[in-house]
C-alpha positions as CSV (number, residue, x, y, z in Angstrom):
1,M,25.2,-85.2,128.2
2,H,27.3,-88.3,128.2
3,F,25.3,-89.3,125.5
4,E,25.8,-86.2,123.3
5,V,29.8,-86.1,124.0
6,N,30.0,-89.7,122.8
7,Y,28.1,-89.0,120.1
8,L,30.0,-86.2,118.8
9,T,33.3,-87.4,119.4
10,K,31.9,-91.0,117.2
11,R,30.7,-88.1,114.3
12,R,34.0,-86.5,114.4
13,E,36.2,-89.9,114.1
14,R,33.9,-90.8,111.3
15,L,34.0,-88.0,109.5
16,E,37.8,-88.2,109.5
17,R,37.9,-91.4,108.1
18,E,35.6,-90.6,105.3
19,E,38.0,-87.3,104.5
20,D,40.7,-89.2,104.4
21,K,39.0,-92.1,102.3
22,A,38.2,-89.4,100.0
23,I,41.6,-88.0,99.5
24,Q,43.0,-91.5,99.0
25,M,40.3,-91.9,96.1
26,A,40.9,-89.0,94.6
27,Q,44.6,-89.1,94.7
28,E,44.4,-92.7,93.2
29,G,42.1,-91.1,90.2
30,T,39.3,-93.8,91.4
31,Y,37.1,-90.9,92.2
32,S,37.0,-89.6,88.8
33,R,36.4,-93.0,87.4
34,M,33.5,-93.4,89.7
35,V,31.9,-90.5,88.9
36,D,32.2,-91.3,85.1
37,K,30.8,-94.3,85.3
38,F,27.7,-92.9,87.5
39,L,27.4,-90.2,84.5
40,S,27.6,-92.5,81.7
41,T,24.7,-95.4,83.7
42,F,22.6,-92.2,84.8
43,N,22.6,-91.0,81.3
44,D,22.1,-94.2,79.2
45,N,19.3,-94.8,81.6
46,L,17.8,-91.2,80.9
47,K,17.9,-92.0,77.6
48,K,15.9,-95.2,78.1
49,L,13.6,-93.9,80.1
50,L,13.0,-90.9,77.5
51,G,12.8,-93.0,74.6
52,S,10.3,-95.0,76.3
53,L,8.4,-92.0,77.3
54,A,8.8,-90.4,74.0
55,Q,7.1,-93.9,72.4
56,G,4.0,-93.4,74.3
57,M,3.5,-89.9,73.9
58,R,2.0,-90.6,70.8
59,Y,-1.2,-92.0,72.3
60,E,-1.2,-90.5,76.0
61,Q,-1.5,-87.0,76.4
62,H,-0.3,-87.6,80.2
63,I,3.1,-89.1,79.3
64,S,3.5,-86.2,76.7
65,N,2.9,-84.2,79.6
66,L,6.0,-86.1,82.0
67,A,8.0,-86.2,79.1
68,T,7.6,-82.3,78.6
69,R,8.3,-81.6,82.5
70,L,11.3,-84.0,82.3
71,D,13.1,-82.3,79.7
72,Y,11.5,-78.4,79.5
73,N,14.4,-76.8,78.1
74,M,15.1,-79.5,75.6
75,F,18.5,-80.0,77.0
76,Y,18.7,-84.0,77.0
77,Q,16.9,-84.2,73.8
78,L,19.4,-82.1,72.1
79,N,22.5,-83.8,74.1
80,L,21.5,-87.0,75.3
81,M,19.0,-88.3,72.2
82,Q,21.4,-87.9,69.3
83,E,20.1,-91.2,67.7
84,K,17.3,-90.3,65.4
85,D,15.1,-93.3,66.7
86,L,15.0,-92.2,70.2
87,M,14.1,-88.5,69.3
88,F,10.7,-86.7,70.5
């Protein structure tokens, strides 16, 4: 029982510290910049992956199926793949 109380106390303290840090980041605007940077990095990596898959689609049926599953509704093709050399 002592372990559970100690665990809950430590968890509550950790959550309070994380909450304070999140509030501080939101007030300073660093959170927004961090999310924008993450989104930009994710989109760049996704473009590279889909571009590589698009080149391999001509030769492999399995790669074609994978590319179709990753972009089943053509969202990424329409929104991220604006460069002609990376289009499917």
